[in-house]
PAGUMI-75638 format. One line per 10 residues: number of its first residue (from 0); for each residue x, y, z of C-alpha. Coordinates in Angstrom, 1 decimal. Layout:
<lotors>
NUM = X,Y,Z  ...
</lotors>
This chain:
<lotors>
0 = 9.7,-31.7,-76.6  6.1,-31.0,-77.2  3.7,-29.8,-74.5  1.6,-32.9,-75.2  4.5,-35.2,-74.5  5.4,-33.3,-71.3  1.9,-33.6,-70.0  1.9,-37.4,-70.5  4.9,-37.8,-68.3  3.8,-35.5,-65.5
10 = 1.8,-37.3,-62.9  -1.6,-35.9,-62.4  -2.6,-34.5,-59.0  -5.3,-37.1,-58.4  -2.9,-40.0,-58.9  -0.7,-38.6,-56.1  -3.7,-38.6,-53.8  -4.6,-42.1,-54.7  -1.1,-43.2,-53.9  -1.3,-42.0,-50.3
20 = -4.9,-43.3,-49.8  -3.8,-46.7,-48.5  -1.6,-45.1,-45.9  -4.4,-42.7,-44.7  -6.8,-45.7,-44.5  -4.3,-47.7,-42.5  -3.8,-44.9,-40.0  -7.5,-44.4,-39.7  -8.1,-48.1,-39.1  -5.3,-48.2,-36.6
30 = -6.8,-45.2,-34.8  -10.3,-46.7,-34.7  -8.9,-50.0,-33.4  -6.9,-48.3,-30.7  -9.9,-46.2,-29.8  -12.1,-49.3,-29.5  -9.5,-51.1,-27.3  -9.1,-48.1,-25.0  -12.9,-47.6,-24.7  -13.3,-51.3,-23.9
40 = -10.6,-51.1,-21.2  -12.2,-48.0,-19.7  -15.6,-49.6,-19.8  -14.4,-52.7,-18.0  -12.7,-50.6,-15.3  -15.9,-48.6,-14.8  -18.1,-51.6,-14.7  -15.8,-53.3,-12.2  -16.6,-50.7,-9.6  -19.4,-51.7,-7.2
50 = -20.2,-50.3,-3.8  -23.0,-51.9,-1.8  -25.9,-49.5,-1.4  -26.7,-47.7,1.8  -23.3,-46.4,3.0  -24.6,-42.7,2.8  -27.9,-41.2,3.8  -29.5,-37.8,3.3  -28.7,-35.1,5.8  -30.5,-31.7,5.6
60 = -27.5,-29.8,7.1  -24.5,-31.5,5.5  -26.1,-33.0,2.3  -25.3,-36.5,3.4  -23.6,-38.5,6.2  -22.5,-42.1,6.6  -25.1,-44.5,7.8  -24.4,-45.7,11.4  -23.7,-49.5,11.8  -23.5,-50.0,8.0
70 = -21.3,-52.7,6.6  -20.7,-53.3,2.9  -18.3,-54.3,0.2  -16.5,-52.1,-2.3  -15.0,-54.0,-5.3  -13.3,-52.9,-8.5  -10.2,-53.9,-10.6  -7.9,-52.4,-8.0  -9.2,-53.7,-4.7  -12.0,-55.7,-2.9
80 = -12.6,-54.5,0.7  -15.3,-54.3,3.3  -16.1,-51.0,5.0  -17.6,-50.9,8.5  -19.3,-47.8,9.9  -19.6,-47.5,13.6  -22.6,-46.5,15.6  -21.5,-42.8,15.5  -21.6,-42.8,11.7  -17.9,-42.8,11.0
90 = -15.2,-45.3,9.8  -14.7,-48.1,12.3  -10.9,-47.9,12.1  -10.3,-46.0,15.3  -11.7,-45.7,18.8  -15.2,-44.4,19.1  -15.3,-40.6,19.6  -16.7,-40.9,23.2  -14.5,-43.9,24.2  -12.5,-41.8,26.7
100 = -9.3,-43.4,25.6  -7.2,-40.3,25.9  -7.0,-36.9,24.3  -9.0,-36.9,21.1  -7.4,-35.8,17.8  -10.0,-35.4,15.2  -9.0,-36.2,11.6  -11.5,-34.6,9.2  -11.5,-35.0,5.4  -13.0,-36.8,2.4
110 = -12.5,-40.2,0.9  -8.7,-40.0,1.2  -9.1,-39.7,4.9  -12.0,-42.2,5.1  -9.7,-44.7,3.3  -11.4,-45.6,0.1  -10.0,-48.9,-1.2  -8.3,-50.1,2.0  -9.2,-52.1,5.1  -9.8,-50.6,8.5
120 = -6.4,-52.0,9.5  -4.6,-50.1,6.7  -5.9,-46.5,7.0  -3.4,-43.8,7.9  -5.6,-43.0,10.9  -5.2,-46.5,12.3  -1.4,-46.2,11.6  -1.3,-43.0,13.6  -2.9,-44.7,16.6  -0.2,-47.4,16.3
130 = 2.8,-45.0,15.8  1.9,-42.1,18.1  -0.4,-43.2,20.9  1.3,-40.8,23.3  -0.2,-37.9,21.3  -3.8,-38.9,21.9  -6.5,-41.0,20.3  -6.8,-40.3,16.6  -10.4,-40.6,15.3  -11.4,-40.8,11.7
140 = -14.1,-38.3,10.8  -13.6,-38.6,7.0  -16.7,-38.7,4.8  -16.3,-39.5,1.1  -17.2,-36.6,-1.1  -17.0,-33.9,1.5  -15.5,-30.5,0.7  -14.1,-28.0,3.2  -17.5,-26.3,3.8  -19.1,-29.5,4.9
150 = -16.1,-30.3,7.1  -16.4,-27.0,8.8  -20.1,-27.6,9.4  -19.4,-31.1,10.7  -16.9,-29.5,13.1  -19.4,-27.1,14.4  -22.3,-29.5,14.7  -20.6,-32.4,16.5  -16.8,-32.8,16.6  -15.9,-29.7,18.7
160 = -18.5,-30.7,21.3  -16.2,-33.7,22.0  -13.5,-31.3,23.1  -10.7,-32.6,20.9  -7.1,-31.7,21.6  -6.5,-31.0,18.0  -8.2,-31.1,14.6  -6.4,-32.3,11.5  -8.2,-30.8,8.5  -7.1,-32.9,5.5
170 = -7.3,-31.0,2.2  -7.3,-32.9,-1.0  -5.7,-30.5,-3.6  -7.4,-32.3,-6.5  -10.9,-30.8,-6.1  -11.7,-29.6,-2.5  -11.0,-26.0,-3.3  -13.2,-26.1,-6.4  -16.1,-28.1,-4.8  -16.5,-25.4,-2.1
180 = -18.1,-23.2,-4.8  -20.5,-25.9,-6.0  -24.0,-27.1,-4.9  -23.3,-30.4,-6.5  -19.7,-31.6,-6.1  -17.8,-32.8,-9.2  -17.8,-36.4,-8.3  -21.0,-36.7,-6.2  -24.6,-36.6,-7.4  -26.0,-35.5,-4.0
190 = -26.4,-31.8,-3.2  -24.7,-30.0,-0.4  -24.7,-26.6,1.3  -22.3,-23.9,0.4  -21.1,-20.6,1.8  -21.1,-17.3,0.0  -18.8,-14.4,1.1  -20.9,-11.3,1.8  -19.7,-8.1,3.5  -16.7,-9.8,5.1
200 = -18.8,-12.7,6.4  -19.9,-16.1,5.2  -23.6,-16.7,4.4  -24.8,-20.3,4.2  -27.0,-21.0,1.3  -28.8,-24.1,-0.2  -29.9,-25.1,3.3  -31.8,-27.1,4.2  -30.2,-29.1,1.4  -32.9,-30.3,-1.1
210 = -33.2,-34.1,-0.8  -32.9,-34.7,-4.5  -30.0,-35.9,-6.6  -28.5,-33.8,-9.3  -30.8,-33.9,-12.4  -29.4,-35.9,-15.2  -30.2,-33.0,-17.6  -27.8,-30.7,-15.7  -24.3,-30.5,-17.2  -21.6,-32.4,-15.3
220 = -19.1,-30.1,-13.6  -15.8,-30.5,-15.4  -12.6,-30.4,-13.5  -10.7,-29.4,-16.7  -13.0,-26.4,-17.1  -12.5,-25.5,-13.4  -8.7,-25.7,-13.9  -8.4,-23.9,-17.3  -11.5,-21.7,-17.2  -14.0,-21.2,-20.0
230 = -12.6,-22.2,-23.4  -12.5,-20.0,-26.4  -14.9,-20.8,-29.3  -12.1,-22.6,-31.2  -11.0,-24.5,-28.0  -14.7,-25.4,-27.4  -15.0,-26.8,-30.9  -11.8,-28.8,-30.4  -13.1,-30.0,-27.0  -16.4,-31.0,-28.6
240 = -14.7,-33.1,-31.2  -12.3,-34.6,-28.6  -15.1,-35.4,-26.2  -16.3,-38.2,-28.5  -12.8,-39.8,-28.6  -10.9,-41.1,-25.6  -7.6,-40.9,-27.6  -8.2,-37.3,-28.7  -9.1,-36.3,-25.2  -5.8,-37.8,-23.9
250 = -4.0,-36.0,-26.7  -5.7,-32.7,-25.7  -4.6,-33.2,-22.1  -1.0,-33.9,-23.2  -1.0,-30.7,-25.3  -2.2,-28.8,-22.1  0.7,-30.4,-20.2  3.3,-28.8,-22.5  2.5,-25.3,-21.4  3.2,-23.6,-18.1
260 = -0.3,-22.4,-16.9  0.9,-21.0,-13.6  0.5,-17.3,-14.5  -3.1,-18.0,-15.5  -4.1,-19.5,-12.1  -3.8,-16.3,-10.0  -6.9,-14.5,-11.2  -8.8,-17.7,-12.2  -8.6,-19.2,-8.7  -8.9,-16.0,-6.7
270 = -12.5,-16.4,-5.7  -12.1,-20.1,-4.8  -9.0,-19.4,-2.7  -10.7,-16.5,-1.0  -13.6,-18.7,0.0  -11.3,-21.5,1.1  -9.3,-19.0,3.2  -12.5,-17.7,4.8  -13.6,-21.3,5.6  -10.3,-22.1,7.2
280 = -10.4,-18.9,9.2  -13.8,-19.8,10.5  -12.7,-23.3,11.4  -9.6,-21.9,13.2  -11.8,-19.5,15.2  -14.1,-22.4,16.1  -11.2,-24.4,17.3  -9.7,-21.6,19.3  -13.0,-21.0,21.1  -13.2,-24.8,21.8
290 = -9.7,-24.7,23.2  -8.1,-26.9,20.5  -5.6,-26.5,17.7  -6.3,-26.6,14.0  -3.7,-28.3,11.7  -4.1,-28.3,7.9  -2.8,-31.4,6.2  -2.3,-31.2,2.4  -2.5,-34.3,0.2  -2.3,-34.4,-3.5
300 = -3.5,-36.6,-6.3  -1.5,-39.2,-8.1  -0.5,-37.0,-11.0  0.9,-34.4,-8.6  3.2,-37.0,-7.1  4.1,-39.0,-10.1  3.7,-36.6,-13.1  5.4,-33.3,-12.2  4.8,-30.7,-14.8  1.4,-32.1,-15.9
310 = -1.6,-29.8,-16.0  -3.0,-31.6,-13.0  0.3,-31.3,-11.1  0.6,-27.6,-12.0  -2.7,-26.5,-10.5  -2.3,-28.6,-7.4  1.2,-27.2,-6.9  -0.3,-23.7,-7.3  -3.0,-24.4,-4.8  -0.5,-25.9,-2.4
320 = 1.7,-22.9,-2.4  -1.3,-20.5,-2.1  -2.7,-22.4,0.9  0.7,-22.4,2.6  1.0,-18.6,2.3  -2.6,-18.1,3.5  -2.1,-20.4,6.5  1.2,-18.7,7.4  -0.6,-15.3,7.4  -3.2,-16.8,9.8
330 = -0.6,-18.5,12.0  -2.1,-21.9,11.3  0.1,-25.0,11.2  0.3,-27.0,8.0  1.8,-30.4,7.3  2.6,-30.6,3.6  2.2,-34.3,3.1  2.0,-33.9,-0.7  5.6,-32.6,-0.9  6.9,-35.3,1.4
340 = 5.2,-38.0,-0.8  6.6,-36.4,-3.9  10.1,-36.5,-2.5  9.7,-40.1,-1.3  8.2,-41.4,-4.6  11.5,-41.3,-6.4  13.2,-43.7,-3.9  10.4,-46.1,-3.2  9.9,-47.5,-6.7  6.2,-48.2,-6.0
350 = 3.1,-46.1,-6.3  1.4,-44.7,-3.3  -1.9,-44.8,-5.2  -4.2,-47.4,-6.8  -3.5,-47.3,-10.6  -7.1,-46.9,-11.7  -9.1,-45.7,-8.7  -6.6,-43.1,-7.8  -6.9,-43.2,-4.0  -4.1,-44.1,-1.6
360 = -3.1,-47.7,-1.6  -2.1,-49.5,1.6  1.5,-48.3,1.0  0.3,-44.7,0.5  -1.7,-44.8,3.8  1.4,-46.3,5.6  3.5,-43.4,4.2  1.0,-40.8,5.2  0.7,-42.2,8.7  4.5,-42.2,9.0
370 = 4.8,-38.6,7.8  2.0,-37.3,10.1  3.3,-39.2,13.1  6.8,-37.7,12.6  5.6,-34.2,12.0  2.9,-34.1,14.7  5.1,-35.2,17.6  7.2,-32.0,17.8  4.3,-29.9,16.6  1.8,-30.9,19.3
380 = 4.6,-30.9,21.9  5.4,-27.3,21.0  1.8,-26.3,21.2  1.5,-27.9,24.6  4.5,-25.9,25.8  3.1,-22.7,24.2  -0.3,-23.2,25.9  1.4,-23.7,29.3
</lotors>
């Protein structure tokens, strides 16, 4: 057979490329359609969120506080609720701090403690007052967006002056530890004070807090970067490409989930954990001088409870274990609500979190209240006996 005849029968390379072109185009079109649908869904979720203005006001010491006697609505695709702030500037779901209705137990935290998304009657602080009135009067001092440093300053400025019997410091493992190192928290545009460790002590900086919001030109703090650290040049290029696509970003997150990152966390989080430990030690010293007990309460995000092994669950589990070790070394009591929720989630068949917003649902608050009431009864009784 001649070479000419053979060449006629052999398909040329470009014809093979042409044959797969319809498939490539179909995949590309499907990707673009899926991207458009997901973006539209995310956009509608974001647009559905509306909180009436005025709930927070500027504070030179803390960055912001809740506005006394404010009432407003918060609506999105997961819930529609009305928040009420009492005359003392805190959630109106519990007795006023100076009501004299028994031993005061201060519950300090962020939006998970405040009860974003649920009515006053559904917060875990309200449930504690219903389930364990013999322990004292639980008062909600939660302020959305606060990190541990602001909570310590709030303790020192006002809460400890009320002579509480105990202080529950609620730590959200999702971002509290990271936000302590920032002037602008990851999810808040208002500035805050921060502490810097110097010569074995904590120095307060960025105070008085400048009364300006975070400039739009400043890069937004990225939780992923805080978790994984600064990316390599190649990873940065991939992230830059993925940043313009919701689907590629999700795929990137799934790829990160496949690897066990635990070994990387020790050195990466060392400074943040050292700062957190120093803040807790300061709060504990403050409480001891005021004659009350500090109890740390650990709560995790939805992924930690419902997606074990995910990147988000991995770093929260690492922080949880590190905080437990640190608290044990300081003889500080810890109630590990996150682990209890994780164990309970398998048997309930319902989520403890809102599907899009991510905060505790009414069921989640009920579970947290049940756990705390059960764990606090012997704990506080033991402390009373120890003090006597």
